[in-house]
C-alpha positions as CSV (number, residue, x, y, z in Angstrom):
1,M,-0.1,-0.4,-0.1
2,E,1.4,3.3,-1.5
3,P,1.2,6.3,1.9
4,G,-1.9,8.1,1.9
5,D,-3.8,6.6,-0.8
6,G,-6.5,6.0,2.1
7,H,-7.2,1.8,1.2
8,H,-5.6,-0.7,3.2
9,K,-5.2,-3.7,1.3
10,R,-6.6,-7.3,3.2
11,P,-3.2,-9.6,3.3
12,T,-4.7,-12.9,1.5
13,I,-3.7,-16.6,2.1
14,T,-1.0,-15.6,-1.0
15,D,0.4,-13.3,1.1
16,V,0.6,-15.4,4.2
17,A,2.4,-18.4,2.4
18,E,5.0,-16.3,0.8
19,R,5.8,-14.8,4.3
20,A,6.1,-18.3,5.4
21,G,7.7,-19.9,2.2
22,V,5.1,-22.8,2.0
23,T,2.4,-23.3,-0.2
24,K,-1.4,-22.0,-0.4
25,A,-1.9,-25.4,0.4
26,T,0.4,-25.8,3.6
27,V,-1.8,-22.9,4.6
28,S,-4.8,-24.3,3.9
29,K,-4.3,-27.4,5.4
30,Y,-3.1,-25.4,8.4
31,L,-6.1,-23.2,8.5
32,N,-8.4,-25.8,8.5
33,R,-6.8,-28.9,10.2
34,A,-7.1,-31.2,8.3
35,H,-7.9,-34.1,10.0
36,G,-4.8,-36.5,10.2
37,Y,-2.1,-34.4,8.1
38,A,0.8,-34.3,9.3
39,M,2.7,-30.8,9.6
40,A,6.0,-30.5,10.5
41,A,6.0,-28.6,13.8
42,A,8.7,-25.2,12.7
43,T,6.2,-25.7,9.6
44,R,3.2,-24.3,11.9
45,E,5.4,-22.2,13.7
46,R,6.4,-20.3,10.6
47,I,2.9,-20.4,9.5
48,R,1.7,-18.7,12.8
49,A,4.3,-16.1,12.7
50,A,3.6,-15.2,9.2
51,I,-0.5,-14.9,9.7
52,Q,0.4,-13.0,13.3
53,E,2.6,-10.5,11.0
54,L,0.0,-10.1,8.7
55,D,-2.9,-9.3,11.1
56,F,-4.3,-12.4,8.8
57,Q,-8.0,-12.8,9.8
58,P,-9.1,-15.7,7.5
59,S,-13.3,-15.9,6.6
60,P,-14.7,-18.1,8.5
61,L,-17.0,-19.3,5.5
62,A,-13.9,-19.5,3.3
63,R,-12.0,-21.9,6.1
64,G,-14.7,-23.7,5.5
65,L,-15.9,-24.7,2.5
66,S,-13.5,-27.3,1.7
67,R,-15.1,-29.3,5.1
68,S,-18.2,-27.8,4.8
69,A,-17.5,-26.3,7.8
70,T,-16.9,-22.6,10.2
71,S,-14.5,-24.2,12.4
72,T,-17.0,-22.1,15.1
73,I,-18.3,-23.8,18.3
74,G,-21.6,-22.7,20.0
75,L,-22.3,-22.8,24.0
76,V,-25.7,-22.7,25.0
77,V,-26.3,-21.8,28.6
78,A,-28.3,-21.5,31.4
79,D,-28.5,-18.0,32.4
80,I,-25.1,-16.0,31.7
81,R,-25.6,-14.7,35.2
82,S,-25.0,-17.5,37.0
83,Q,-22.3,-18.2,39.5
84,F,-21.3,-21.1,37.9
85,Y,-20.9,-20.5,34.6
86,P,-17.4,-17.8,34.1
87,D,-15.3,-20.8,35.5
88,L,-17.6,-23.2,33.0
89,V,-17.1,-21.0,29.5
90,A,-13.9,-19.9,30.0
91,S,-12.8,-23.4,30.3
92,I,-14.6,-24.4,26.7
93,Q,-13.7,-21.2,25.1
94,T,-9.6,-22.0,25.9
95,A,-10.0,-25.6,24.8
96,A,-11.8,-24.3,21.5
97,E,-9.9,-21.5,20.5
98,A,-6.7,-24.3,21.8
99,A,-8.2,-26.1,18.6
100,G,-8.2,-22.8,16.4
101,Y,-12.1,-22.8,16.7
102,T,-14.2,-19.2,17.7
103,L,-16.4,-20.1,20.6
104,V,-20.3,-18.4,20.4
105,L,-21.9,-17.8,23.1
106,G,-25.7,-18.0,23.6
107,S,-27.6,-17.8,27.6
108,S,-31.2,-18.6,27.5
109,G,-32.2,-16.5,30.0
110,D,-33.6,-20.4,31.6
111,D,-36.0,-19.6,28.6
112,P,-37.0,-23.2,27.2
113,G,-38.6,-21.0,23.7
114,R,-36.0,-18.4,24.0
115,E,-33.1,-21.2,24.0
116,L,-34.7,-22.7,20.4
117,D,-34.2,-19.9,19.1
118,I,-30.9,-19.5,20.1
119,I,-29.8,-22.7,18.8
120,R,-31.9,-22.3,15.2
121,S,-28.9,-18.7,14.6
122,M,-26.7,-21.2,15.6
123,A,-27.6,-23.8,13.1
124,H,-28.3,-20.9,11.0
125,R,-25.3,-19.4,10.8
126,R,-23.4,-23.2,10.2
127,V,-21.7,-23.7,13.9
128,D,-19.7,-26.8,13.9
129,G,-21.0,-28.8,17.1
130,V,-23.4,-27.5,20.1
131,V,-22.1,-27.3,23.9
132,L,-25.6,-27.4,25.3
133,V,-25.7,-26.5,29.3
134,A,-29.4,-25.8,29.1
135,V,-31.0,-28.9,28.6
136,R,-33.7,-29.7,29.8
137,S,-35.8,-34.0,30.4
138,E,-38.5,-32.8,27.9
139,S,-36.0,-30.8,25.1
140,D,-36.3,-31.5,21.0
141,H,-33.6,-29.5,20.7
142,I,-31.1,-31.9,21.0
143,D,-33.3,-33.5,17.4
144,Y,-33.1,-30.3,16.0
145,L,-29.3,-30.4,15.7
146,R,-28.8,-33.1,14.8
147,R,-31.3,-33.2,11.9
148,R,-28.8,-30.5,11.0
149,G,-25.9,-32.9,10.9
150,I,-24.6,-30.6,14.1
151,Q,-22.3,-32.4,16.4
152,I,-24.0,-31.9,19.9
153,V,-22.1,-32.4,23.4
154,L,-24.4,-31.7,27.1
155,A,-22.3,-30.4,29.6
156,S,-22.8,-30.6,33.6
157,R,-26.4,-31.3,32.2
158,D,-28.3,-34.6,31.3
159,L,-30.9,-35.9,30.0
160,P,-32.7,-39.3,32.3
161,E,-31.7,-41.0,28.3
162,L,-28.0,-40.9,26.8
163,V,-28.7,-39.3,23.4
164,A,-25.7,-37.7,23.4
165,D,-22.3,-37.6,24.6
166,T,-22.4,-36.6,28.6
167,V,-19.9,-35.0,30.8
168,V,-22.0,-34.3,34.1
169,V,-20.5,-34.7,38.0
170,D,-22.7,-37.4,40.2
171,S,-25.3,-34.7,41.4
172,L,-27.5,-37.6,43.0
173,A,-23.5,-38.9,45.0
174,G,-23.3,-34.5,45.6
175,G,-27.3,-34.5,46.7
176,R,-26.4,-37.1,49.0
177,A,-22.4,-36.1,50.6
178,A,-24.1,-32.6,51.3
179,T,-27.2,-33.9,53.2
180,R,-25.0,-36.7,55.2
181,H,-22.7,-33.8,56.4
182,L,-25.5,-31.6,57.4
183,R,-26.7,-34.8,59.6
184,S,-23.5,-36.2,60.8
185,L,-23.4,-32.6,62.7
186,G,-26.2,-33.4,64.2
187,H,-28.8,-31.7,62.6
188,R,-32.4,-33.2,62.3
189,R,-34.8,-29.7,61.4
190,L,-33.6,-30.0,57.5
191,A,-34.9,-28.6,54.7
192,H,-33.7,-28.4,51.0
193,V,-34.2,-25.9,48.2
194,A,-34.6,-27.6,44.4
195,G,-34.4,-26.3,41.4
196,E,-37.0,-27.2,38.7
197,A,-37.4,-31.1,39.2
198,T,-37.3,-31.0,34.3
199,V,-33.3,-29.7,34.7
200,K,-32.0,-33.8,35.9
201,P,-28.5,-32.9,37.9
202,F,-31.5,-30.5,40.5
203,A,-33.5,-33.5,40.0
204,D,-31.2,-35.6,41.2
205,R,-30.1,-33.4,44.3
206,A,-33.2,-33.7,45.3
207,R,-32.9,-37.3,45.8
208,G,-30.0,-37.6,47.3
209,F,-31.4,-35.2,50.0
210,A,-34.9,-37.8,50.2
211,L,-32.0,-40.6,50.5
212,E,-30.4,-39.1,53.0
213,T,-33.2,-38.4,55.0
214,A,-35.9,-40.5,54.9
215,D,-36.3,-41.6,58.4
216,L,-36.9,-37.7,59.2
217,P,-40.5,-37.2,58.7
218,D,-42.7,-34.0,56.8
219,L,-39.0,-32.2,55.6
220,P,-39.6,-29.1,53.6
221,V,-38.6,-28.5,50.0
222,E,-39.2,-25.8,48.1
223,V,-38.2,-25.8,44.5
224,A,-37.2,-22.0,43.3
225,T,-35.6,-21.1,40.2
226,S,-31.8,-21.1,40.1
227,T,-31.2,-17.2,40.9
228,I,-29.9,-15.3,43.7
229,E,-33.0,-13.7,44.6
230,G,-35.4,-17.2,43.6
231,G,-33.0,-18.7,47.1
232,R,-33.4,-15.8,49.2
233,A,-37.7,-15.9,48.3
234,A,-37.9,-20.1,49.1
235,A,-34.8,-19.4,51.8
236,R,-37.5,-16.3,53.6
237,A,-40.6,-19.0,53.3
238,L,-38.2,-21.8,54.9
239,L,-37.4,-19.7,57.6
240,D,-39.7,-17.1,58.5
241,V,-42.1,-19.7,61.5
242,A,-42.3,-20.9,64.1
243,S,-40.1,-24.3,64.1
244,P,-37.5,-23.1,61.0
245,P,-35.2,-25.6,60.3
246,T,-31.6,-25.7,62.0
247,G,-30.1,-26.7,58.0
248,I,-31.1,-26.1,54.8
249,F,-29.0,-27.4,51.6
250,F,-29.6,-25.5,48.3
251,A,-29.3,-27.3,45.1
252,S,-26.5,-24.5,43.5
253,D,-24.4,-22.4,45.3
254,T,-26.3,-19.1,43.2
255,M,-29.5,-20.2,45.2
256,A,-27.1,-20.5,48.4
257,L,-25.8,-16.8,48.7
258,G,-29.8,-15.8,48.1
259,G,-30.1,-17.6,51.6
260,L,-27.6,-16.2,52.9
261,M,-29.4,-12.5,52.2
262,A,-32.1,-14.8,53.4
263,C,-30.7,-15.3,56.6
264,A,-29.3,-11.6,56.8
265,D,-33.0,-10.3,56.4
266,L,-34.2,-12.2,58.9
267,G,-31.6,-11.7,61.9
268,L,-30.1,-15.0,61.9
269,R,-26.3,-16.0,61.9
270,V,-25.0,-18.2,60.3
271,P,-23.8,-21.1,61.1
272,D,-24.8,-20.1,64.8
273,D,-28.4,-20.2,63.7
274,V,-28.8,-22.1,60.8
275,S,-26.0,-24.4,58.6
276,V,-26.4,-23.4,54.6
277,A,-24.9,-25.9,52.4
278,G,-24.9,-25.4,48.0
279,F,-23.2,-27.3,45.1
280,D,-21.0,-26.0,42.6
281,N,-18.1,-24.5,44.7
282,V,-18.0,-20.8,42.7
283,T,-15.4,-19.1,43.9
284,V,-17.5,-16.0,45.6
285,G,-18.6,-18.7,47.4
286,Q,-14.8,-19.3,48.7
287,L,-14.4,-15.8,50.3
288,P,-14.3,-14.9,53.9
289,G,-17.4,-13.8,55.2
290,I,-19.4,-16.3,53.1
291,G,-17.1,-19.6,53.5
292,L,-19.8,-22.1,52.0
293,T,-19.9,-25.3,52.0
294,T,-20.4,-27.0,49.0
295,V,-20.0,-29.9,46.6
296,D,-18.3,-28.8,43.6
297,S,-19.2,-29.2,40.3
298,D,-15.8,-29.5,38.5
299,A,-16.7,-26.8,35.9
300,A,-14.0,-26.3,34.2
301,R,-12.8,-29.8,34.0
302,V,-16.2,-31.2,32.5
303,G,-16.2,-27.5,29.9
304,E,-12.8,-29.5,28.5
305,R,-13.6,-32.5,28.7
306,A,-17.2,-31.7,26.6
307,T,-14.8,-29.7,24.3
308,E,-12.9,-32.3,23.2
309,L,-15.5,-35.1,23.5
310,L,-17.5,-32.2,20.6
311,L,-13.9,-32.2,18.6
312,E,-12.8,-35.3,18.2
313,R,-16.9,-35.9,17.0
314,I,-16.1,-33.5,14.9
315,L,-13.1,-34.0,13.2
316,A,-13.9,-37.9,12.9
317,P,-14.1,-38.8,9.5
318,A,-17.2,-39.7,7.5
319,G,-18.5,-42.8,8.9
320,A,-17.2,-43.1,11.9
321,A,-20.1,-42.5,14.2
322,T,-20.0,-44.3,18.1
323,D,-22.4,-44.7,20.3
324,P,-22.9,-42.0,23.4
325,V,-20.3,-41.2,25.9
326,L,-21.5,-40.8,29.3
327,V,-18.2,-38.7,31.4
328,T,-19.5,-38.7,35.0
329,R,-16.6,-37.6,37.1
330,P,-16.9,-37.3,41.2
331,A,-19.2,-35.4,44.0
332,E,-16.0,-33.6,45.8
333,L,-17.6,-32.0,49.0
334,V,-16.2,-28.9,50.2
335,V,-16.4,-28.2,54.3
336,R,-15.9,-24.4,55.0
337,T,-17.7,-22.2,57.5
338,S,-21.0,-21.9,56.7
339,T,-22.1,-24.7,58.2
340,A,-21.5,-26.2,61.9
341,P,-23.7,-28.8,64.9
342,P,-26.7,-26.8,65.7
343,R,-27.4,-25.3,68.8
């Protein structure tokens, strides 16, 4: 470009090839991560450096023409405002970008209709695959994607039947562990703030609570949205009574944070007056002054493994379909200061 001509010539794949000293075909294979194509590390580094020096931005559509792909992965979550999602989203983005893929994020606000709109939009953008973290038991969204040849992996949420590759933490065992911990401290007046039963992990956590308290009659269960305000309202309903529970297990840390607010609203001290346990091990729960006892949802590893499975499906040779895989991560209880023996 001559100085002052007012136009910036966009670098092309030819410019990259010339700068790296390779053919255009080699650059194309580098960009497309051609399945099974061997390339020397030094060649890859020369191409990478040339791309960086030239600030080359390949067109996703052009990149995908040779393999009907766009090097784009969709991620659909229930509510990006939830404290649970940062580690999960970050791990999926890191794994996707390391493999040369761009991540497109959609948050449904826990609205199934909006979720379907997001999925349709991603399908129209020709994403190569989708990680679903918002699926419900009655969801037909998986069929929608599958009919369009889009690969799917479920992360941190599963369905009653294994219809797609799925990576989850053991919610049933986690629910049992949290409840067993409260019982081991001596609590007998226990309550559970549950998520919606159409979300299988929430249903499993509620079942874990029920199994560990089967000998304790008439324990209250409040169903709430997995939000701070939902947890706050549910906890107030449980605690603002003549004989309140001395311990509450919340189906998510986000709800448990609302529960801590409800305790403050009512002038109750945690854990002196009421013990609070959650599920997810979100970062804010680890802060001094909160110290939330919780079950670790292993969000970062779940997201990483889900992305690995999705990329394996995307890059598999045609006709190499195999049965869906279920990866269940163990549930680990993390005991902090929000739980203690009842007074």
